[in-house]
N, C-alpha and C positions, 0 to 999 in steps of 0.2 A: 399393644398388649394391654391387659387389664390394668388400669391405673391404680395400683396400690400406692397411695400417696405416702411418701416418706421424706425424711430430711436426711440428706446426706451429711455424714460427719466428716469434717476436714481432718485428715490424718497428717499432722505436721510434727516436726521434731524440734523440741526446745531442750537444750542440753546444758548442764552446768558442771564444770570441773574446776577443782581448786589447785591441782598440781598435775604435772605430767606423770603418766603412769608407765610402768615397765612394759606393758603390752603394746603401747603405741609410742614410738620414739621419733623425734623430729631432727632434721638437720637443715639449717641451724636449729638450735634448741628453742629459739624464740621466732615466732612468725613475724616477718617484716613485710609491710605493705609495699607492693610493687616488685617483690622478689619471688624467686622460686623456693619451694619447700619440698624436701624429700622426706618420706616417712617409711617406717618399718613397723608392721603390725604382726605380733606373735601371740595374739589372744586365742580364745577358745574357738573362734570361727576362722582361724587361719587354715582354710581348706578350699577345695575346688568349689566353685559356685558362689563364693562370697563376693559381695559388691561393697565397695567403699565410695561413699559420696561425701562431698564437702558442701556445707551450706555457708555461703559467703554473704555476710551482712554488710550493709552500708548505712548511711544516715537516714535513708528512706525506706528500704525494703531489704529483701535477701533473694539470692538465686541459688539453686541447687545444681550441682554438677557431679556426674559420676566420673571418677578418676580411673584412667587406664592403669591396671596393676599387673604385677607378675608374682605368681606363686612359686616359691622355691622351698621345698621341704615343708617346714611348718612356719614359714614366714611369708608375709605379703609385702611387697615394696611398690612404691609409686611416687609420683611427683606431680606438682601442679604450680601454676603461677598465681600469686595473690594480687588481684587488681589493686591499684594504688588507692582506690576509694574505700577499700575494705576496712571495717571497724572490728570485726569479730569473725571467728571461724569455728564451725562445728563439724566434726567427723561423725558420720552415721554409717555403722558397719552392720550389714545384714546378710543373711543367707536364707532364702525362702522366707518363712515367717518368723525366723529367729533373729534377734538383735542383740549384739554385745553391748552391755551397759556397765557403767562404772559402779553405780550403786542404785539404790531404790528410787532416788530422786531423778535419775538420769536415763536417757535413752541412747547415749553415745559419749563423745568426748569433745570438750570445748576448749578454745584457746584465745587468750588475749592477743591483740595485734599491736605491733610496735613500728616506729619509724625512727631510724637512726638510734635505736636502743631505748627510745622513750615511748610510753603508751600513747596511742593515737587518740584523738578526741572521739568519744563515743564508746570506747571499748569497755570501760567499767560500767557505763550506763546500760549497755546491752546485757552484760553479765548480770547486773543487778536486776534488771527488768525480767529476765528469764527466770532468775531465782525467785523473784516475788510471785511469778505465776504459779510456782510450785509451793507457795506458802513459806518462802524463805525468811520472811519477817526481818528480824534485826540484821542478819547477814546481808540481806538484799539492801537494806538501808545503808549499811556501812560501805558497800560497793558504790552505791549512787553518790554518797557523800564524798567518797574518794574522787569520783568523776568531777564533782563540783569544786573540790579543792584544786585539782589540776587545771580545770577549765571553768572558772567562775561564770563565764557567759552562758554556760549550759543551764544554769539553775532556772532562769526565767522561762527559757524555751521548753524545758522538759520537767517542770515541777510536778506535773500530774503523775509522772513515773514514780517520783518520790512518795507522793501521797498513796498511790496504789500499793507500793511496798509497805508503807505504814499500815495500810488497811489489813495486812496479813497478821498484825499484832492485835489480838482481841481487845485488850484493855485500852487501845489507843483509837478505837473506832470513833468515839465522840470528838476526839481531837482532829481526826481526819476530816470529819464533816465541817467542823468550825473553820479549819484552815482552807478547805476547798471553797467554802462560802466566801471567806475573806478574799481569796485569790479570784474567784468568780467576779466579785464586785469590782476588784481592781482592773481586771482584764476588760470587763464590760465598759468601763469608763475610758480606758486608754487604748484599747485595741482598734485597729482599722478594719478588722473583719471578725466574724464570729466562728472561725474555723476550730478554735480550741475550746470554746465555751461548752459545747455538748459533752466534752469529757468531764468537765467539772460538775455539770448537772448530774451525770451518772453517779458521781461520788457523793453529791449532796442529798439527793432525793430519798435514798434509803427505803425504797419500796413504796413511797407515798406518791401516788399518781397526781394528787392535788398539788403537791409541792413541785413535782416535775413540770406540770402544766403552767404553774405560776412563773417558774424560772424561764421557761421557753417563751412566755409572753413578754417578759422583760427583754429577752434577746431580740425578738421580732420587732419590738418597739424601737430598739436602737439600730437594728440592721434589717429593715423591711425587705431588702433585696438580698439578704444573706442566705447561707446554706440552710440554716434552721427553718426559716420561713419557707424556703423551697421544699424541703423535705416534709414539712407538716402538710403542705398542700398536695404533695405527691401521695401521702398517706390517705388523704381524703379521696383522692382519685381511686386508689386501690379498693377502698371500702364502698365506693359508689356502685350500686347494683344496676341502675338503669343505664343502658348503653348510650342512649341519646344524650342524657345528662353528662355522662363521662366525656363525650366528644366536645360538648360545649365547654366544660370545665378545663379540658386539656388545651383547647384553643386559647382560652384566657391565660393559662399557665405559660404557654409558648410565647404569647405576646408580652407577658410580664417578665419572664426569665428566659429570653432567647438564647443567651450564651450557656446558661446552666442546662437547658434542655438539649443543646447540641452536644455538650460533654456527657450528658446522661442518655445518649441515643438509645442504648440497649434497653434501658428502663422504660423510656417513652415508647419504643417499639413494642415492648411486651404489653403495655397498657392498650395500645392500638390494636394489636393482634387479638388480645383477649376480648376487646370490645367488638371487633369485626366478626369474631367467631360467634359471639352471642347473637349478633344481628343477622348471622348467616349472609354477611356481605362478603362474598368470596372474591369479587373484583378488587375491592380495596385491600383485602387480606393479601392477595397476590402481589399488589403493588408494594406493600410494606415488606413482605418476604423477599421480593426481588432486590430490595435495597440493602439487605443484610449481607455483609461480606464474609462473616464467619460461617463456614459451611456446616460446622457441627451445630451451631445455633439454628441455622436454616433447616437442617434435617430434623432437629427436635421439634420445630414448629410444624413442619409437614406431618410428622408422626402424631403430634397432639391433635391436630384438626382432623386427621384421618380417623383416629380412634373415637373422638367425640361424635363424628358423623356416623360411624358404624354403630355405636351404642344407642343412638337415637334413630337408626334406620333412615338417615337423611342422605339422599343422593349418593347411593352406594357406588355408582360408577365414578363420580368425582372423588369420593373417599379413596377408592382404589387407585385413582390417578395420583392423588397426594401421597399415598403410601409408596407407590412406585418411585415418585420423585425423591422421597425420603431415603429409600434404599440406594438409589443411584447416587445421591449426594454423599451418603456415607461411604459408598464404594470408592468415590473420588477421594475422600479424606484418607481412607485406608491405603490408597495407592500413591497419592501425591503429597500427603502432608505428614509424613513420618517425622518424628522429632530428630533434630540435628544431633542431640546427645544420644549416642548409641547405647549408653548404659541404661537408658530408660525405655528403649525400644520395645522390649518384651512386655513390660508392664503396660505401656501405652497400647500395644496391639491387643493385649488381653482385655483391657478396659473398653476399647473401641469395638472389639468383637462382641463383647457382652451387650453393648448398646445396639449393635446391628442385629443381634439375636432378638432383642425386644422389638425392633422394627419389623422383623420377619413375623413375629407373633401378631402384630397389628394386621399385617397383610393377610396372614392366615385367618384371622377372625373375620375380616371383610369377606374373604372367599367363602367362609362358613355361612355368613349372612346371605350370600348370593347362591347358596346351595351347592357350591363346588367343594365338597368335603375331601375329595381325593387330592386336589391341589392344595387345599388348606393343610392337610396332613403333611404334604411334602415341604411346604414352607415352614410349618411348625417344627418339623424335624431339623431343618436347617437352623432354626432359632435355638433349639435345644443343644445342638452340637456347638454352635458358636458360643453359647453361654456356659458350655461344659456342664449342663444339667444343674446349674446353680440357681435356677429360677423355678420355684415350686409350682407357681401358676402355669408356666409354660409346660412343665412336665405333665401336669394334669390335663392340659389341653391336648397334648399329643396322645396320651392314653385314651382320652375320650374319642378323638377322631379315629384312631385305629379300631376301637371297639365298634364305632358306628359303621366303619367300612367292613365289619366282620373279619377282622384280622387279629384274632385273639392270640395267636402265637407270637406275632410281632409285638403286640401290646404287652404280653407277659415278659418278653425279653427286655423291653424297656422298663417295665414295672419292677423286675428283679434288680435292675440297676438303681432305680429311684428308691426303692424300699430298703436298700442296704446302705443308704447314706442318710445324713442328717437333713436332707432336703425333702423328706417325705411329708405326708399330711394325712389327715383323716380321709379326705376325698381320694387321694391316691390309693390308700388302703382299700377303700370300697371298690375303686375301679379295678384293682388287682383281683379282687374276689370275683367280679363280673367276668373278667377275661379268663380266669382260671376255670370257672364253672362252664363257660361257653366252650372252652377247648376240651375239657375233660368230662363234661356231662354231669358232674356231681361235685360235692365239696370234699370227697374222699382225698386225703393227703394235703388239703389246703393248709390246715393248721401247721402241719409239719414243715411244709415248704416255707411258710412265713417265719416260723421259728428258726429255720436254717438261715434265712436272710438276716434275721435280727442278730445273729452271732457276728455278723460283719460290721455291725454298728460301732461307732466310736464312743468311748466312755466320755461322759461330760467332765470337763476339767473341774477339779474341786476348788472351792474358794471359801473365804470367811469374810463376811461384811457386817457392818453395824446397822441396826434399825434407827429410826428417828429418836428413840428413847435411849440409845447407847448400848443396847443389848447386842450380843454377837450371834450370828446365824451361820452355821457351817453346812454347806451343801451335802457333804457325805453323811451327815447325821440324819438326813432324810431318806436314806436308802430304804426301799420298801414302799415308798410313796411315789405318786405321779406328780412331778414338779413342773409348774409353768413359770417361766421367767419372762417378764415383759420389760424390755429396756426402753426407757423414756426420759424426757427432760421437760422442765416447766415451760421452756420456750418453743417446744415442738408442737405446732398446730395439729398435725395428723395424730400425734400421740394423745393429745387432749380430746380430739374428736372421737377416739376409740374408747375413751373411759366409760361412757354409759354402757356400751356393749360388753366391756370387761366386767363391770359391776353386775350386769345381768348374767354373765357366765358364772361368776362367783356364786350368785344367788341360786342359779340353776343346779349347781353342784354342791351346795352347802351341806347336804346330808351325806355326801360321799366323803368319808373320812380319809380316803386314800389319795385325794387330790388336794394340793395346796398351791396357791398363787403367790408369787413374790414379784414386786414391781421394783426393778433396779433403776434407781435414778442415776443417770450418768451424764457426762459432758456438761456439768454445771461449773462454770469458771468464776465462782464468787467465793467469798469467805465462808467458812463453815457455818457460822451463825446465820448469815444471810440466806445461805442455801436451805437450811432446815426451816427457816421462817417462810421462805417462798414455797417450799414443798408443801408445808402444812396449809398455807393459804390456798394453794392450788387444789388440794384435796377437799378443803372446805367449800371452795367456790363451786367445784364440780359435784359436790355432794356424793362423794364416794368414800368407801372404807377399804383401804388397801394396806397390805403389809409391805411397807417400803424398805428397801435396802439401799444404802448409800455407797455407790461405787467409789473406790479410792483412786485419787489422781496420782499418777506416777509420771513425772516429767510432764509432757503435754498430752499423754495418753491417759486412759482410765482403765484400771487393772482388769476388771471382769469383762468389760466390753472388748478389750484387746484379746483377752483369753479366748473369747467366743467368736472372734473375728466379726464383731458387729460394726459395720461401716455405715449403716443407715438406721434411723429410728422412725417409728417404732419397729422393734424386732421382737418376735415372740418365739420362744424356744420351749419345746416340751421334752422332758426327761422321764424315761420310764422307771419302773420300780427297781431295775437292775443298774440304774445310773447311766443308761445309754441315751444319747440324743436321738429322739424319734422324729422330730419335725422342727423346721425353722421357717417362719413366715415373716416377710418384711413388708411394712406399710399397712395401710388400713383401707379396705374397699368401700367403707361407708355403709356397709350392711350389717347391722347388729345381729339380726337373726342368723345370718351366715356364720358370724363369729361364735355365737352361743352354740349352734348346732355342731360346729366343728369341734369345739371343746367337749361337748357331750359325746360325740362319736369317738373321739380319740380316747376319752376316759373309759368308754365301753370296750374298745379294742385292747387297751393296755391293762385292764383290770386283772 
């Protein structure tokens, strides 16, 4: 498919609860490691279709498990065993896109874990760390201090958790930096490896690249074979543009860090595959791909090279072969690699089907390049069905193919489906016009037909957010205007790459008082002050003048991004004068003119 580069946002659940609630009761009332727990849920989602999952934390990570439950009247019951190594338990209760939450800061319900009636090591630490990620400040510190009182040996091992919690208290930022520097110096002198030092560097450098580089040089001098030295050399490899130089540098890295390269095989493979694609060295590309055991990763690599070859008209027969291998590999995944946890099966199947839809889009594009539009349309339709019409670009491709095949009736049928959802676009609108005129011979009734479709559109969820200057902006107050929402983050490469095109779009429509652009900064997991500072620096560096709104963090989600189901960034959403979502596009194609013309077209359509 057309590679609209985007960054996928990780949708994880981090939950904080201070007391058991009446809607979720446990038996026994305290969760004991190594024992069974029975629960009864009587909350607002106690209905058919509700899924209850538990997130089980241990000292290193967490695992999610959907619990088998029974619905009786207005209560849901279930039970599960708590592994002996568990330090904390979170309940996540969902039904479709709805989640039962305890309060604004939470996305579910959390519980401490006990052993023989006493809190286990790590339970207060996890609770404090989760709360600090939500800006818990003093409360988070109190919880972590309680952990250190019960288990003094935890202080040295997890002191960075304490500092991150302190960072949430605005007036203690300078203290955090000083303490982090002190601890960095101590660890640098006493530690046998550099595994924890990068964490303290992030706390110390406070946005100063010069300071960060200086600290990293200290670490490399002390641990020349450490993880920091390895990662810095990997970064140089990623930034190397000449493929031959990349291979020379990679060989040197493998000789210097043989064990680290083995444990970072997927990263090394990615560098090799990117290099061989650039060199058009398909023999060595095939050798590396054949060594990949993860079928989903293998399919992704086949799809990527097939697409790149198609876009450059390079050996289309081989590109088609790679695309076919991709589809066959993903078919194998769908058939033989279903998750053992049946509770996640539906979500998994939908996610993999969407990916396979993208793969069929690539195949269709190659067939188009080969002049086989009929089969291209067939494969594209498979892709659209698998993705449930949720990919705007694929919808456009299918419409284009059907019109090219002189099948305006079929094109209109699909067009009616697309234009009545929030996955429309200026291009789909134009393609609908072409199909309508070709079928009916004139524009008579066209406006009425499109107006009827617009009635089916969903209203844009209302929200209120603050600007960088602390002023509030409410979406519903802009009724009567065409509103463009661009979801982005300072760390998102594709977002930043689209900035010049977005500035050109603003400039092109500056005289149109009916159009306004808002850039919703989301998924920034830093303190409020640091966030505003980094956003302003980014705008200044990119030389753009944007009206920025700051998405609010709620638990581990961000309010407006979740409201609009934004799972990848950049995502651009256009809302019409009646407050209805008219188009949603994900990623950035790299074409500024396409971006500008798309906004100009949709502004004309919606005027």
